[in-house]
C-alpha positions in Angstrom: 20.9 168.8 157.8 20.7 168.9 154.0 20.0 172.1 152.1 17.7 170.2 149.7 14.8 167.8 149.9 12.6 167.9 153.0 14.0 170.5 155.3 12.7 172.4 158.3 11.7 175.1 155.8 9.7 172.7 153.7 10.7 170.9 150.5 13.6 172.6 148.7 14.3 171.2 145.2 17.8 171.3 143.7 18.1 173.7 140.8 19.5 172.9 137.4 22.5 175.0 138.2 23.2 173.2 141.5 22.8 169.8 139.9 25.1 170.8 137.0 27.8 172.1 139.3 27.6 169.0 141.5 27.8 166.7 138.5 30.8 168.6 137.0 32.6 168.5 140.4 32.0 164.8 140.7 33.2 164.0 137.2 36.3 166.1 137.7 37.0 164.4 141.0 36.7 161.0 139.5 38.1 161.6 136.0 40.4 164.6 136.3 40.4 167.8 134.4 37.5 168.0 131.8 36.4 170.6 129.3 32.9 171.8 130.3 32.8 174.5 127.6 29.3 175.0 126.3 29.8 173.1 123.0 31.8 170.2 124.5 30.4 166.7 124.4 30.7 166.2 128.1 29.0 169.6 128.9 26.1 168.5 126.7 25.8 165.2 128.4 25.9 166.8 131.8 23.2 169.3 130.8 20.9 166.6 129.5 21.1 164.6 132.7 21.0 167.7 134.9 17.8 168.9 133.2 16.2 165.5 133.8 17.3 165.4 137.4 16.0 168.9 137.9 12.6 167.9 136.5 12.5 165.0 139.0 13.2 167.4 141.8 10.5 169.8 140.6 8.0 166.9 140.3 8.8 165.9 143.9 8.3 169.5 145.0 5.0 169.7 143.1 3.8 166.4 144.6 4.7 167.6 148.1 3.0 170.9 147.6 -0.2 169.1 146.3 -0.3 166.8 149.3 0.1 169.7 151.7 -2.6 171.7 150.0 -5.1 168.8 149.8 -4.6 168.1 153.5 -5.6 171.6 154.4 -8.8 171.6 152.3 
């Protein structure tokens, strides 16, 4: 079972840090050694997309929470 998404413990969103690490690992796996230092172009690109993905995960968590709370009202 996945650690994120809808789990037996409820909806668990991925954090920015997890998304960043997964993205860096995937890029390294596909493209080889890359420089992810804070000021590198690739690190900035990864951070931009990781932040956007984290916002989507958080919106899904908020939506799930709202639906659960409204069904108990």
